[in-house]
PDB file with one MODEL, atoms N, CA, C and O in Angstrom:
MODEL        1
ATOM      1  N   MET A   1      13.144  17.246   0.790  1.00  0.00           N
ATOM      2  CA  MET A   1      13.939  16.083   1.143  1.00  0.00           C
ATOM      3  C   MET A   1      13.917  15.160  -0.069  1.00  0.00           C
ATOM      4  O   MET A   1      12.866  14.845  -0.627  1.00  0.00           O
ATOM      5  N   ARG A   2      15.145  14.732  -0.459  1.00  0.00           N
ATOM      6  CA  ARG A   2      15.261  13.943  -1.584  1.00  0.00           C
ATOM      7  C   ARG A   2      15.418  12.331  -1.142  1.00  0.00           C
ATOM      8  O   ARG A   2      15.950  11.983  -0.087  1.00  0.00           O
ATOM      9  N   SER A   3      14.935  11.536  -2.003  1.00  0.00           N
ATOM     10  CA  SER A   3      14.888  10.080  -1.602  1.00  0.00           C
ATOM     11  C   SER A   3      16.338   9.556  -1.933  1.00  0.00           C
ATOM     12  O   SER A   3      16.960   9.843  -2.955  1.00  0.00           O
ATOM     13  N   ILE A   4      16.776   8.751  -0.921  1.00  0.00           N
ATOM     14  CA  ILE A   4      18.192   8.118  -1.020  1.00  0.00           C
ATOM     15  C   ILE A   4      18.113   6.975  -1.913  1.00  0.00           C
ATOM     16  O   ILE A   4      19.082   6.749  -2.638  1.00  0.00           O
ATOM     17  N   TYR A   5      17.096   6.228  -1.960  1.00  0.00           N
ATOM     18  CA  TYR A   5      16.829   5.068  -2.789  1.00  0.00           C
ATOM     19  C   TYR A   5      15.729   5.150  -3.730  1.00  0.00           C
ATOM     20  O   TYR A   5      14.619   5.592  -3.430  1.00  0.00           O
ATOM     21  N   SER A   6      16.085   4.678  -4.972  1.00  0.00           N
ATOM     22  CA  SER A   6      14.986   4.770  -5.928  1.00  0.00           C
ATOM     23  C   SER A   6      15.052   3.579  -6.769  1.00  0.00           C
ATOM     24  O   SER A   6      16.149   3.064  -6.984  1.00  0.00           O
ATOM     25  N   SER A   7      14.069   3.133  -7.224  1.00  0.00           N
ATOM     26  CA  SER A   7      13.967   1.927  -8.014  1.00  0.00           C
ATOM     27  C   SER A   7      12.948   2.072  -9.188  1.00  0.00           C
ATOM     28  O   SER A   7      11.995   2.844  -9.094  1.00  0.00           O
ATOM     29  N   GLY A   8      13.150   1.389 -10.179  1.00  0.00           N
ATOM     30  CA  GLY A   8      12.251   1.287 -11.289  1.00  0.00           C
ATOM     31  C   GLY A   8      11.039   0.355 -11.057  1.00  0.00           C
ATOM     32  O   GLY A   8      10.190   0.188 -11.933  1.00  0.00           O
ATOM     33  N   TYR A   9      10.993  -0.160 -10.022  1.00  0.00           N
ATOM     34  CA  TYR A   9       9.830  -1.146  -9.754  1.00  0.00           C
ATOM     35  C   TYR A   9       8.546  -0.465  -9.535  1.00  0.00           C
ATOM     36  O   TYR A   9       8.473   0.508  -8.784  1.00  0.00           O
ATOM     37  N   GLU A  10       7.502  -0.952 -10.179  1.00  0.00           N
ATOM     38  CA  GLU A  10       6.158  -0.530 -10.038  1.00  0.00           C
ATOM     39  C   GLU A  10       5.255  -1.637  -9.643  1.00  0.00           C
ATOM     40  O   GLU A  10       5.009  -2.566 -10.413  1.00  0.00           O
ATOM     41  N   PRO A  11       4.726  -1.540  -8.373  1.00  0.00           N
ATOM     42  CA  PRO A  11       3.876  -2.664  -7.995  1.00  0.00           C
ATOM     43  C   PRO A  11       2.651  -2.886  -8.809  1.00  0.00           C
ATOM     44  O   PRO A  11       2.018  -1.901  -9.190  1.00  0.00           O
ATOM     45  N   ASP A  12       2.225  -4.185  -9.134  1.00  0.00           N
ATOM     46  CA  ASP A  12       1.094  -4.548  -9.940  1.00  0.00           C
ATOM     47  C   ASP A  12      -0.096  -4.663  -9.057  1.00  0.00           C
ATOM     48  O   ASP A  12      -0.035  -5.552  -8.207  1.00  0.00           O
ATOM     49  N   PRO A  13      -1.124  -3.958  -9.099  1.00  0.00           N
ATOM     50  CA  PRO A  13      -2.326  -4.013  -8.320  1.00  0.00           C
ATOM     51  C   PRO A  13      -3.053  -5.345  -8.427  1.00  0.00           C
ATOM     52  O   PRO A  13      -3.853  -5.698  -7.560  1.00  0.00           O
ATOM     53  N   MET A  14      -2.782  -6.047  -9.450  1.00  0.00           N
ATOM     54  CA  MET A  14      -3.509  -7.286  -9.641  1.00  0.00           C
ATOM     55  C   MET A  14      -2.617  -8.569  -9.118  1.00  0.00           C
ATOM     56  O   MET A  14      -3.019  -9.727  -9.235  1.00  0.00           O
ATOM     57  N   ASN A  15      -1.424  -8.232  -8.558  1.00  0.00           N
ATOM     58  CA  ASN A  15      -0.522  -9.275  -8.200  1.00  0.00           C
ATOM     59  C   ASN A  15      -0.662  -9.344  -6.608  1.00  0.00           C
ATOM     60  O   ASN A  15      -0.370  -8.415  -5.855  1.00  0.00           O
ATOM     61  N   ALA A  16      -1.147 -10.575  -6.224  1.00  0.00           N
ATOM     62  CA  ALA A  16      -1.432 -10.758  -4.714  1.00  0.00           C
ATOM     63  C   ALA A  16      -0.220 -10.368  -3.895  1.00  0.00           C
ATOM     64  O   ALA A  16      -0.366  -9.741  -2.846  1.00  0.00           O
ATOM     65  N   ARG A  17       1.125 -10.767  -4.401  1.00  0.00           N
ATOM     66  CA  ARG A  17       2.164 -10.556  -3.529  1.00  0.00           C
ATOM     67  C   ARG A  17       2.541  -8.956  -3.412  1.00  0.00           C
ATOM     68  O   ARG A  17       2.976  -8.468  -2.369  1.00  0.00           O
ATOM     69  N   ASP A  18       2.343  -8.289  -4.484  1.00  0.00           N
ATOM     70  CA  ASP A  18       2.456  -6.793  -4.503  1.00  0.00           C
ATOM     71  C   ASP A  18       1.438  -6.227  -3.484  1.00  0.00           C
ATOM     72  O   ASP A  18       1.871  -5.487  -2.601  1.00  0.00           O
ATOM     73  N   VAL A  19       0.144  -6.512  -3.538  1.00  0.00           N
ATOM     74  CA  VAL A  19      -0.795  -6.100  -2.730  1.00  0.00           C
ATOM     75  C   VAL A  19      -0.582  -6.335  -1.290  1.00  0.00           C
ATOM     76  O   VAL A  19      -0.788  -5.479  -0.429  1.00  0.00           O
ATOM     77  N   LEU A  20      -0.120  -7.647  -1.042  1.00  0.00           N
ATOM     78  CA  LEU A  20       0.084  -8.119   0.340  1.00  0.00           C
ATOM     79  C   LEU A  20       1.277  -7.145   0.814  1.00  0.00           C
ATOM     80  O   LEU A  20       1.169  -6.534   1.877  1.00  0.00           O
ATOM     81  N   ALA A  21       2.355  -7.024   0.044  1.00  0.00           N
ATOM     82  CA  ALA A  21       3.457  -6.339   0.559  1.00  0.00           C
ATOM     83  C   ALA A  21       3.086  -4.953   0.972  1.00  0.00           C
ATOM     84  O   ALA A  21       3.583  -4.470   1.989  1.00  0.00           O
ATOM     85  N   PHE A  22       2.201  -4.262   0.205  1.00  0.00           N
ATOM     86  CA  PHE A  22       1.757  -2.960   0.585  1.00  0.00           C
ATOM     87  C   PHE A  22       0.840  -2.938   1.728  1.00  0.00           C
ATOM     88  O   PHE A  22       0.966  -2.023   2.542  1.00  0.00           O
ATOM     89  N   VAL A  23      -0.023  -3.783   1.886  1.00  0.00           N
ATOM     90  CA  VAL A  23      -0.912  -3.920   3.043  1.00  0.00           C
ATOM     91  C   VAL A  23      -0.208  -4.179   4.471  1.00  0.00           C
ATOM     92  O   VAL A  23      -0.580  -3.669   5.528  1.00  0.00           O
ATOM     93  N   LEU A  24       0.868  -5.056   4.312  1.00  0.00           N
ATOM     94  CA  LEU A  24       1.566  -5.396   5.418  1.00  0.00           C
ATOM     95  C   LEU A  24       2.821  -4.353   5.784  1.00  0.00           C
ATOM     96  O   LEU A  24       3.478  -4.428   6.823  1.00  0.00           O
ATOM     97  N   CYS A  25       3.002  -3.477   4.846  1.00  0.00           N
ATOM     98  CA  CYS A  25       4.034  -2.483   5.111  1.00  0.00           C
ATOM     99  C   CYS A  25       3.795  -1.605   6.239  1.00  0.00           C
ATOM    100  O   CYS A  25       2.704  -1.035   6.274  1.00  0.00           O
ATOM    101  N   PRO A  26       4.650  -1.396   7.188  1.00  0.00           N
ATOM    102  CA  PRO A  26       4.300  -0.543   8.508  1.00  0.00           C
ATOM    103  C   PRO A  26       4.080   0.903   8.034  1.00  0.00           C
ATOM    104  O   PRO A  26       4.714   1.366   7.086  1.00  0.00           O
ATOM    105  N   ILE A  27       3.238   1.543   8.667  1.00  0.00           N
ATOM    106  CA  ILE A  27       2.944   2.970   8.423  1.00  0.00           C
ATOM    107  C   ILE A  27       4.087   3.833   8.583  1.00  0.00           C
ATOM    108  O   ILE A  27       4.162   4.908   7.987  1.00  0.00           O
ATOM    109  N   ALA A  28       5.061   3.370   9.433  1.00  0.00           N
ATOM    110  CA  ALA A  28       6.239   4.191   9.591  1.00  0.00           C
ATOM    111  C   ALA A  28       7.013   4.434   8.486  1.00  0.00           C
ATOM    112  O   ALA A  28       7.725   5.436   8.416  1.00  0.00           O
ATOM    113  N   VAL A  29       6.929   3.464   7.458  1.00  0.00           N
ATOM    114  CA  VAL A  29       7.753   3.630   6.186  1.00  0.00           C
ATOM    115  C   VAL A  29       7.270   4.881   5.546  1.00  0.00           C
ATOM    116  O   VAL A  29       8.124   5.596   5.023  1.00  0.00           O
ATOM    117  N   PHE A  30       5.967   5.267   5.509  1.00  0.00           N
ATOM    118  CA  PHE A  30       5.400   6.252   4.804  1.00  0.00           C
ATOM    119  C   PHE A  30       5.525   7.596   5.585  1.00  0.00           C
ATOM    120  O   PHE A  30       5.113   8.644   5.089  1.00  0.00           O
ATOM    121  N   ALA A  31       6.123   7.542   6.862  1.00  0.00           N
ATOM    122  CA  ALA A  31       6.238   8.782   7.648  1.00  0.00           C
ATOM    123  C   ALA A  31       7.617   8.927   8.029  1.00  0.00           C
ATOM    124  O   ALA A  31       7.910   8.589   9.176  1.00  0.00           O
ATOM    125  N   PRO A  32       8.565   9.395   7.230  1.00  0.00           N
ATOM    126  CA  PRO A  32      10.016   9.520   7.517  1.00  0.00           C
ATOM    127  C   PRO A  32      10.467  10.284   8.799  1.00  0.00           C
ATOM    128  O   PRO A  32      11.444   9.967   9.477  1.00  0.00           O
ATOM    129  N   ALA A  33       9.690  11.255   9.025  1.00  0.00           N
ATOM    130  CA  ALA A  33       9.976  12.116  10.308  1.00  0.00           C
ATOM    131  C   ALA A  33       9.594  11.302  11.617  1.00  0.00           C
ATOM    132  O   ALA A  33      10.193  11.476  12.678  1.00  0.00           O
ATOM    133  N   GLY A  34       8.634  10.471  11.473  1.00  0.00           N
ATOM    134  CA  GLY A  34       8.163   9.585  12.666  1.00  0.00           C
ATOM    135  C   GLY A  34       7.622  10.426  13.799  1.00  0.00           C
ATOM    136  O   GLY A  34       7.586   9.947  14.933  1.00  0.00           O
ATOM    137  N   THR A  35       7.199  11.654  13.557  1.00  0.00           N
ATOM    138  CA  THR A  35       6.560  12.473  14.671  1.00  0.00           C
ATOM    139  C   THR A  35       5.126  11.886  14.759  1.00  0.00           C
ATOM    140  O   THR A  35       4.538  11.345  13.823  1.00  0.00           O
ATOM    141  N   ASP A  36       4.638  12.072  16.030  1.00  0.00           N
ATOM    142  CA  ASP A  36       3.308  11.619  16.319  1.00  0.00           C
ATOM    143  C   ASP A  36       2.220  12.116  15.291  1.00  0.00           C
ATOM    144  O   ASP A  36       1.441  11.348  14.725  1.00  0.00           O
ATOM    145  N   SER A  37       2.249  13.475  15.110  1.00  0.00           N
ATOM    146  CA  SER A  37       1.285  13.957  14.076  1.00  0.00           C
ATOM    147  C   SER A  37       1.486  13.527  12.765  1.00  0.00           C
ATOM    148  O   SER A  37       0.499  13.354  12.049  1.00  0.00           O
ATOM    149  N   GLU A  38       2.682  13.314  12.312  1.00  0.00           N
ATOM    150  CA  GLU A  38       2.885  12.809  11.009  1.00  0.00           C
ATOM    151  C   GLU A  38       2.403  11.318  10.912  1.00  0.00           C
ATOM    152  O   GLU A  38       1.852  10.953   9.873  1.00  0.00           O
ATOM    153  N   MET A  39       2.580  10.479  11.908  1.00  0.00           N
ATOM    154  CA  MET A  39       2.187   9.111  11.901  1.00  0.00           C
ATOM    155  C   MET A  39       0.693   9.042  11.969  1.00  0.00           C
ATOM    156  O   MET A  39       0.110   8.183  11.306  1.00  0.00           O
ATOM    157  N   GLU A  40       0.023   9.890  12.728  1.00  0.00           N
ATOM    158  CA  GLU A  40      -1.515  10.060  12.703  1.00  0.00           C
ATOM    159  C   GLU A  40      -1.995  10.401  11.297  1.00  0.00           C
ATOM    160  O   GLU A  40      -2.882   9.726  10.774  1.00  0.00           O
ATOM    161  N   ALA A  41      -1.452  11.395  10.697  1.00  0.00           N
ATOM    162  CA  ALA A  41      -1.775  11.848   9.442  1.00  0.00           C
ATOM    163  C   ALA A  41      -1.645  10.761   8.338  1.00  0.00           C
ATOM    164  O   ALA A  41      -2.531  10.606   7.499  1.00  0.00           O
ATOM    165  N   VAL A  42      -0.539  10.031   8.366  1.00  0.00           N
ATOM    166  CA  VAL A  42      -0.236   8.967   7.375  1.00  0.00           C
ATOM    167  C   VAL A  42      -1.137   7.780   7.626  1.00  0.00           C
ATOM    168  O   VAL A  42      -1.524   7.110   6.669  1.00  0.00           O
ATOM    169  N   ALA A  43      -1.523   7.458   8.984  1.00  0.00           N
ATOM    170  CA  ALA A  43      -2.444   6.416   9.141  1.00  0.00           C
ATOM    171  C   ALA A  43      -3.864   6.635   8.631  1.00  0.00           C
ATOM    172  O   ALA A  43      -4.560   5.700   8.234  1.00  0.00           O
ATOM    173  N   GLU A  44      -4.275   7.923   8.658  1.00  0.00           N
ATOM    174  CA  GLU A  44      -5.433   8.490   8.077  1.00  0.00           C
ATOM    175  C   GLU A  44      -5.562   8.177   6.646  1.00  0.00           C
ATOM    176  O   GLU A  44      -6.625   7.775   6.173  1.00  0.00           O
ATOM    177  N   LEU A  45      -4.536   8.348   5.975  1.00  0.00           N
ATOM    178  CA  LEU A  45      -4.371   8.375   4.515  1.00  0.00           C
ATOM    179  C   LEU A  45      -4.144   6.988   3.981  1.00  0.00           C
ATOM    180  O   LEU A  45      -4.806   6.589   3.023  1.00  0.00           O
ATOM    181  N   ILE A  46      -3.217   6.223   4.573  1.00  0.00           N
ATOM    182  CA  ILE A  46      -2.769   4.995   4.099  1.00  0.00           C
ATOM    183  C   ILE A  46      -3.738   3.904   4.671  1.00  0.00           C
ATOM    184  O   ILE A  46      -3.933   2.947   3.921  1.00  0.00           O
ATOM    185  N   GLY A  47      -4.281   3.899   5.706  1.00  0.00           N
ATOM    186  CA  GLY A  47      -5.197   2.895   6.086  1.00  0.00           C
ATOM    187  C   GLY A  47      -6.373   2.630   5.019  1.00  0.00           C
ATOM    188  O   GLY A  47      -6.526   1.476   4.619  1.00  0.00           O
ATOM    189  N   PRO A  48      -7.091   3.512   4.612  1.00  0.00           N
ATOM    190  CA  PRO A  48      -8.171   3.275   3.776  1.00  0.00           C
ATOM    191  C   PRO A  48      -7.510   2.974   2.298  1.00  0.00           C
ATOM    192  O   PRO A  48      -8.121   2.274   1.490  1.00  0.00           O
ATOM    193  N   ALA A  49      -6.373   3.479   2.029  1.00  0.00           N
ATOM    194  CA  ALA A  49      -5.683   2.930   0.670  1.00  0.00           C
ATOM    195  C   ALA A  49      -5.379   1.551   0.834  1.00  0.00           C
ATOM    196  O   ALA A  49      -5.610   0.831  -0.138  1.00  0.00           O
ATOM    197  N   LYS A  50      -4.835   0.950   2.022  1.00  0.00           N
ATOM    198  CA  LYS A  50      -4.548  -0.313   2.183  1.00  0.00           C
ATOM    199  C   LYS A  50      -5.732  -1.275   1.998  1.00  0.00           C
ATOM    200  O   LYS A  50      -5.626  -2.310   1.340  1.00  0.00           O
ATOM    201  N   ALA A  51      -6.892  -0.879   2.623  1.00  0.00           N
ATOM    202  CA  ALA A  51      -8.235  -1.529   2.495  1.00  0.00           C
ATOM    203  C   ALA A  51      -8.606  -1.687   1.188  1.00  0.00           C
ATOM    204  O   ALA A  51      -9.043  -2.767   0.790  1.00  0.00           O
ATOM    205  N   GLU A  52      -8.457  -0.548   0.334  1.00  0.00           N
ATOM    206  CA  GLU A  52      -8.988  -0.363  -0.998  1.00  0.00           C
ATOM    207  C   GLU A  52      -8.149  -1.283  -1.788  1.00  0.00           C
ATOM    208  O   GLU A  52      -8.736  -2.075  -2.525  1.00  0.00           O
ATOM    209  N   ALA A  53      -6.823  -1.293  -1.740  1.00  0.00           N
ATOM    210  CA  ALA A  53      -6.046  -2.122  -2.478  1.00  0.00           C
ATOM    211  C   ALA A  53      -6.347  -3.575  -2.310  1.00  0.00           C
ATOM    212  O   ALA A  53      -6.303  -4.326  -3.284  1.00  0.00           O
ATOM    213  N   ALA A  54      -6.651  -4.001  -1.114  1.00  0.00           N
ATOM    214  CA  ALA A  54      -6.948  -5.399  -0.917  1.00  0.00           C
ATOM    215  C   ALA A  54      -8.223  -5.711  -1.533  1.00  0.00           C
ATOM    216  O   ALA A  54      -8.332  -6.767  -2.156  1.00  0.00           O
ATOM    217  N   LYS A  55      -9.301  -4.827  -1.418  1.00  0.00           N
ATOM    218  CA  LYS A  55     -10.720  -5.084  -1.963  1.00  0.00           C
ATOM    219  C   LYS A  55     -10.644  -5.126  -3.490  1.00  0.00           C
ATOM    220  O   LYS A  55     -11.281  -5.967  -4.123  1.00  0.00           O
ATOM    221  N   ARG A  56      -9.829  -4.178  -4.105  1.00  0.00           N
ATOM    222  CA  ARG A  56      -9.668  -4.272  -5.590  1.00  0.00           C
ATOM    223  C   ARG A  56      -9.041  -5.546  -5.999  1.00  0.00           C
ATOM    224  O   ARG A  56      -9.540  -6.192  -6.920  1.00  0.00           O
ATOM    225  N   TRP A  57      -7.979  -5.954  -5.378  1.00  0.00           N
ATOM    226  CA  TRP A  57      -7.359  -7.210  -5.759  1.00  0.00           C
ATOM    227  C   TRP A  57      -8.355  -8.371  -5.636  1.00  0.00           C
ATOM    228  O   TRP A  57      -8.504  -9.261  -6.474  1.00  0.00           O
ATOM    229  N   HIS A  58      -8.980  -8.249  -4.541  1.00  0.00           N
ATOM    230  CA  HIS A  58     -10.074  -9.390  -4.248  1.00  0.00           C
ATOM    231  C   HIS A  58     -11.087  -9.433  -5.317  1.00  0.00           C
ATOM    232  O   HIS A  58     -11.332 -10.465  -5.942  1.00  0.00           O
ATOM    233  N   ASP A  59     -11.741  -8.175  -5.547  1.00  0.00           N
ATOM    234  CA  ASP A  59     -12.746  -8.269  -6.559  1.00  0.00           C
ATOM    235  C   ASP A  59     -12.273  -8.585  -7.974  1.00  0.00           C
ATOM    236  O   ASP A  59     -13.084  -9.123  -8.728  1.00  0.00           O
ATOM    237  N   ALA A  60     -11.040  -8.308  -8.416  1.00  0.00           N
ATOM    238  CA  ALA A  60     -10.510  -8.767  -9.681  1.00  0.00           C
ATOM    239  C   ALA A  60     -10.176 -10.279  -9.662  1.00  0.00           C
ATOM    240  O   ALA A  60     -10.324 -10.972 -10.668  1.00  0.00           O
ATOM    241  N   HIS A  61      -9.715 -10.775  -8.467  1.00  0.00           N
ATOM    242  CA  HIS A  61      -9.540 -12.105  -8.373  1.00  0.00           C
ATOM    243  C   HIS A  61     -10.791 -12.941  -8.571  1.00  0.00           C
ATOM    244  O   HIS A  61     -10.821 -13.835  -9.417  1.00  0.00           O
ATOM    245  N   VAL A  62     -11.824 -12.650  -7.789  1.00  0.00           N
ATOM    246  CA  VAL A  62     -13.177 -13.230  -7.931  1.00  0.00           C
ATOM    247  C   VAL A  62     -13.737 -13.191  -9.306  1.00  0.00           C
ATOM    248  O   VAL A  62     -14.257 -14.187  -9.809  1.00  0.00           O
ATOM    249  N   ALA A  63     -13.621 -11.866 -10.017  1.00  0.00           N
ATOM    250  CA  ALA A  63     -14.107 -11.948 -11.331  1.00  0.00           C
ATOM    251  C   ALA A  63     -13.305 -12.653 -12.332  1.00  0.00           C
ATOM    252  O   ALA A  63     -13.844 -13.030 -13.372  1.00  0.00           O
ATOM    253  N   GLY A  64     -11.944 -12.883 -12.085  1.00  0.00           N
ATOM    254  CA  GLY A  64     -11.185 -13.807 -12.882  1.00  0.00           C
ATOM    255  C   GLY A  64     -11.577 -15.349 -12.729  1.00  0.00           C
ATOM    256  O   GLY A  64     -11.472 -16.162 -13.648  1.00  0.00           O
ATOM    257  N   LEU A  65     -12.018 -15.626 -11.514  1.00  0.00           N
ATOM    258  CA  LEU A  65     -12.421 -16.916 -11.251  1.00  0.00           C
ATOM    259  C   LEU A  65     -13.789 -17.271 -11.909  1.00  0.00           C
ATOM    260  O   LEU A  65     -14.107 -18.416 -12.228  1.00  0.00           O
ATOM    261  N   MET A  66     -14.578 -16.138 -12.079  1.00  0.00           N
ATOM    262  CA  MET A  66     -15.983 -16.394 -12.590  1.00  0.00           C
ATOM    263  C   MET A  66     -16.014 -16.562 -14.229  1.00  0.00           C
ATOM    264  O   MET A  66     -16.937 -17.086 -14.853  1.00  0.00           O
ATOM    265  N   ASN A  67     -14.855 -16.028 -14.772  1.00  0.00           N
ATOM    266  CA  ASN A  67     -14.699 -15.993 -16.246  1.00  0.00           C
ATOM    267  C   ASN A  67     -14.072 -17.222 -16.722  1.00  0.00           C
ATOM    268  O   ASN A  67     -13.859 -17.379 -17.924  1.00  0.00           O
TER     269      ASN A  67
ENDMDL
END
């Protein structure tokens, strides 16, 4: 399956807006078929990735405040 839309945009993991957009993005966006099994698999993979993205941004933000 080929993507219909493409962009040169690359999210910045240190930008709060980019991280928030990823964290708030619905899981269905990452599961184009939308089947129950696909949604479950995507949730297993994306859930921890969203948590890690927020943690990394927070850690970098706090480190920047300390310097």
